[in-house]
C-alpha positions in Angstrom: -0.6 120.2 81.1 0.6 118.6 84.6 -2.1 118.9 87.2 -1.6 121.4 90.7 0.2 123.7 89.0 -0.3 127.1 90.1 0.4 129.9 87.1 -0.2 133.0 89.5 2.8 134.8 90.5 3.0 134.3 94.5 2.8 137.9 96.5 6.4 136.9 97.7 7.6 137.1 94.0 5.9 140.3 93.0 7.3 142.2 96.1 10.4 141.0 95.0 10.2 142.0 92.0 8.4 145.1 92.5 12.3 146.0 94.7 14.2 144.5 92.4 12.7 147.1 89.3 13.1 149.6 91.7 16.2 149.3 92.3 17.1 148.8 89.1 15.3 152.5 87.6 17.0 153.8 91.5 20.6 152.6 89.9 20.6 154.1 86.5 19.4 157.4 87.7 22.4 157.7 90.3 24.6 156.6 88.1 23.7 159.0 85.0 23.6 161.6 87.7 27.1 160.9 89.4 28.7 160.6 86.4 27.0 164.2 85.0 28.2 165.7 88.4 32.1 164.4 87.5 31.6 166.4 84.3 30.4 169.1 84.7 32.6 170.4 87.9 35.5 169.6 86.2 36.4 166.9 89.0 37.9 164.6 86.7 40.2 167.5 85.7 41.3 168.2 88.6 42.2 164.7 89.5 44.0 164.3 86.1 46.0 167.5 87.0 46.8 166.4 90.2 48.3 162.7 89.2 50.8 164.4 86.4 52.6 165.7 89.0 53.8 162.6 90.2 54.1 161.0 86.3 53.7 162.2 83.0 53.5 158.9 81.7 50.3 158.6 80.1 50.0 154.8 80.7 50.7 155.6 84.7 48.7 158.9 84.2 45.5 156.9 83.0 45.4 153.8 84.8 46.0 155.4 88.0 43.4 157.8 87.3 41.2 155.1 86.4 41.7 153.0 89.6 40.8 156.0 91.5 37.9 156.9 89.5 36.6 153.1 89.7 37.1 152.9 93.5 34.9 155.8 94.0 32.6 154.8 91.9 32.5 151.2 93.6 32.6 152.8 97.3 29.3 155.1 95.9 27.6 152.0 95.2 28.5 150.1 97.7 25.2 150.7 99.9 22.8 149.8 97.3 25.0 147.0 96.0 24.7 145.8 99.8 21.3 146.0 99.8 20.1 144.2 96.0 22.8 141.6 96.7 22.8 140.6 100.7 20.0 142.2 102.4 17.1 141.6 100.1 18.2 138.0 99.0 18.5 137.3 102.7 14.6 139.1 103.9 13.1 136.8 100.8 15.3 133.8 101.9 16.7 133.2 98.7 20.6 133.6 100.1 22.8 131.1 102.5 25.3 133.1 102.7 27.5 134.9 105.6 27.6 138.6 105.5 31.6 138.0 105.6 31.2 135.4 102.5 28.8 137.8 100.5 31.5 140.6 101.1 35.1 138.3 100.5 32.8 137.7 96.8 31.9 140.9 96.6 35.4 142.4 96.6 36.8 139.2 94.2 34.2 140.6 92.0 35.3 144.0 92.2 39.1 143.1 92.2 38.1 141.1 88.7 35.8 143.9 87.1 38.7 146.9 87.8 41.4 144.4 86.0 39.3 144.0 83.2 38.2 147.3 82.7 41.6 148.4 83.3 43.0 146.8 80.1 39.7 147.8 78.1 40.7 151.4 79.2 44.1 151.9 78.7 43.7 150.3 75.3 41.0 152.5 74.5 42.4 155.9 75.5 45.7 154.2 73.5 43.7 153.7 70.4 42.5 157.0 70.4 45.7 158.7 70.8 47.3 156.9 68.1 44.3 156.4 65.5 42.2 159.8 66.5 39.4 159.3 63.7 39.1 155.7 63.8 40.0 154.8 67.3 36.3 153.3 67.9 36.9 150.5 65.3 40.3 149.1 67.4 38.3 149.7 70.4 35.7 147.8 69.3 37.7 144.8 68.3 39.4 145.2 71.7 36.0 144.8 73.5 35.3 141.4 71.1 38.7 139.9 72.3 38.7 140.7 75.6 35.1 139.0 75.7 35.9 136.2 73.6 39.3 135.3 76.1 36.8 135.9 79.4 34.3 133.0 77.8 37.2 130.9 77.3 38.6 131.4 80.4 35.5 131.6 82.7 35.1 128.3 83.5 38.7 127.2 83.7 39.7 130.6 86.1 36.8 132.5 87.2 33.9 130.0 88.2 36.0 128.4 90.5 36.8 131.4 92.6 33.1 131.2 94.0 31.7 128.0 93.4 33.6 124.6 94.2 32.5 122.0 92.1 32.8 118.0 91.4 31.8 115.3 89.0 28.8 114.2 88.5 28.3 111.2 91.0 24.5 109.7 90.0 26.0 106.8 87.3 22.1 107.2 85.6 22.1 110.7 85.7 25.0 110.7 83.8 24.3 108.2 81.6 21.2 109.9 80.8 22.6 113.1 79.8 25.3 111.2 77.8 23.0 109.9 75.4 21.1 113.2 75.0 24.2 114.9 74.3 25.0 112.3 71.4 21.4 113.9 70.0 22.9 116.9 69.9 26.4 115.5 68.5 27.9 117.4 72.1 31.4 116.1 72.6 31.0 116.1 77.1 34.0 116.2 78.0 32.7 117.3 82.2 29.5 117.2 83.9 30.3 119.2 86.8 28.1 119.5 90.3 28.2 123.1 91.2 27.9 123.7 94.6 25.3 126.9 94.9 23.5 125.3 97.4 26.2 126.9 100.5 25.1 130.4 99.1 21.9 130.1 97.5 18.5 128.3 97.3 18.3 128.8 93.4 18.8 126.7 91.1 20.3 127.1 87.8 22.6 124.8 85.0 25.1 126.1 81.9 27.3 125.2 79.1 29.9 127.3 79.6 33.2 128.2 77.7 34.8 127.6 74.0 36.5 124.5 72.7 37.9 122.7 75.0 37.2 124.7 77.6 33.4 123.8 77.1 31.4 122.1 80.0 28.0 121.3 81.4 27.3 122.7 84.7 24.4 121.4 87.1 24.0 123.3 90.2 23.4 120.9 93.1 20.5 122.6 94.3 18.8 121.1 90.9 19.9 117.6 92.0 18.0 118.1 94.7 14.5 119.3 94.1 14.8 118.6 90.0 13.7 115.1 88.3 15.8 113.3 85.8 13.4 114.2 83.5 13.3 117.9 84.4 17.1 118.0 84.5 17.3 116.4 81.4 15.2 119.0 79.9 17.3 121.8 81.3 20.4 120.8 79.8 18.3 119.6 76.2 17.5 123.4 76.8 21.7 124.3 76.8 22.3 122.4 74.5 20.6 123.6 71.9 21.7 127.3 72.9 25.7 125.0 71.6 24.2 123.8 68.7 22.9 126.8 67.9 26.2 128.5 68.5 24.3 131.1 70.3 27.6 132.2 71.9 28.9 133.7 68.9 25.7 135.3 68.4 25.9 136.7 71.7 29.6 137.8 70.9 28.7 139.5 67.3 25.8 141.4 69.0 28.2 143.0 71.6 30.5 143.6 69.6 28.2 145.9 67.4 26.9 147.3 70.3 30.3 148.5 71.1 30.6 149.6 67.9 27.6 152.0 68.5 28.8 152.7 71.7 32.4 153.8 70.7 31.3 155.8 67.6 29.1 157.6 69.3 30.9 158.8 72.1 33.6 160.0 69.0 31.1 162.5 67.8 30.9 163.5 71.9 34.0 163.5 72.5 35.2 166.0 69.8 33.2 168.6 71.1 33.8 167.9 74.9 37.1 169.3 74.5 35.9 172.9 73.3 32.9 172.8 75.8 34.8 170.9 78.9 38.4 172.2 78.8 40.2 168.4 78.5 43.7 168.7 77.0 42.5 166.5 73.8 40.1 164.2 72.7 42.5 161.2 74.8 42.3 162.7 77.6 41.4 160.8 80.6 39.7 163.3 82.3 36.7 162.9 79.8 36.5 159.2 81.3 33.1 160.4 83.5 31.8 161.6 79.9 33.0 158.6 78.1 31.2 156.2 80.4 28.1 158.3 80.8 27.1 158.5 76.9 28.6 154.5 76.7 25.5 153.6 79.6 22.9 156.1 77.7 23.6 154.2 74.6 23.0 150.6 76.5 20.1 151.8 78.2 18.8 152.8 74.5 19.8 149.6 72.4 18.9 147.1 75.8 15.2 146.5 74.4 16.9 145.4 71.3 19.3 143.5 72.9 16.8 141.6 75.3 14.5 141.2 72.3 16.9 139.2 70.8 18.3 137.3 73.5 14.5 136.2 73.8 14.3 134.7 70.4 17.3 132.9 71.1 15.9 131.6 74.6 12.9 130.5 72.8 14.4 128.9 70.1 16.3 126.8 73.2 12.8 125.6 74.7 11.9 124.9 71.4 14.9 122.5 70.6 14.5 121.3 74.5 11.0 120.1 74.1 11.8 118.8 70.5 14.9 116.9 71.4 13.1 115.1 74.5 9.7 114.9 73.0 8.4 116.1 76.8 6.1 119.0 77.2 4.5 118.3 80.3 7.9 117.5 81.8 8.9 121.0 80.4 5.9 123.2 82.0 6.7 120.9 85.4 10.0 121.8 85.5 10.2 125.6 84.5 7.3 126.3 86.4 8.9 124.8 89.8 12.1 126.7 88.4 10.0 129.6 88.8 9.0 129.2 92.1 12.1 128.2 93.4 13.8 131.1 91.8 11.4 133.9 92.8 10.5 134.5 88.9 7.5 136.8 88.2 5.3 134.4 86.0 3.5 137.2 84.1 5.3 140.6 84.2 4.2 143.6 82.4 5.1 144.0 79.0 7.4 147.0 80.0 9.4 145.0 82.2 9.7 142.5 79.8 11.3 144.7 77.1 13.8 146.7 79.2 14.8 143.9 81.6 13.7 140.0 80.5 16.4 138.4 78.1 14.2 135.4 78.8 10.5 135.1 77.9 8.2 135.3 80.8 7.5 132.1 82.4 3.8 132.5 81.3 4.8 132.7 78.0 7.3 129.4 77.9 4.5 127.3 79.2 1.8 129.0 76.8 4.6 128.1 74.5 5.1 124.2 75.9 1.3 123.7 75.8 1.3 124.1 71.7 3.4 121.2 71.1 1.0 118.7 73.8 -1.1 116.6 71.9 -5.1 116.3 72.1 
């Protein structure tokens, strides 16, 4: 094992994650409470009735209702988003972004989320009206379709909205990564350097996109602080994901979760017409209830999703070590990455189950130690 590696989580990292975990729980409870209040008070019925005074076209009514509903929740959540996304990151010296820059990104994220969710909501309520009993199947396929499209366009359209990038200039590193990619039978279209350092000190890498949009991204913070051997191990991890077709596994799991979520919603929406006084099952006024049900199902399946993800990430760690034959370098890399990103090396088991889609760093180091001979 490499020398001089401190295996303990720093006090700063512990405090950072204590706050992050508290915010996760607080956000969850507040979201449940707000959606419950909107449901039981009949405020959504009032809003739908008000909008119908101006139009009786279902698509128009549903669209306007959703926009008002979404913007209300966004404004309600803004103080928490501001604290977690800007104030907290600056407090722990992880962010370099100015407030105007953060605000610009926040509005871009909100706009993208609004557009995508609007398409889903319009589709879901259209399916409920047409396929009254089996709408949840069609809704799940719509979710899958949008997920695939988003994954495909992400590196071409979404990512450039937030980060600048350029082709890698380090020829020695380029050759090393090209040689590595050949081991995985991965055809590299581009190796791009993502300019993260303008906004954060955190480091990251990813293989993103599907088919012809597939690209390797390295953050400039990686190039600045990590050796070529450590970067090779990180890229090997990402290439193992590609080799194992993990992106398709993620899409499949997301599809199955959406089927479960929409099916549960169908059972409750049927009864909600009589309980809350909705016009029918496809009444847009039940959107708060629909959102609440999806949120609760999401919380229930979260440990299973994270467990599935941790298994894939573990296989990617193993693949990266086997491809590079450098377990010592893996330990050095993951320890350095953990320090840089203020990771908690050994969280409680409960936190790991609910919040970690990777193994904690201490367990990833233990995994790498098994490959060290002697």
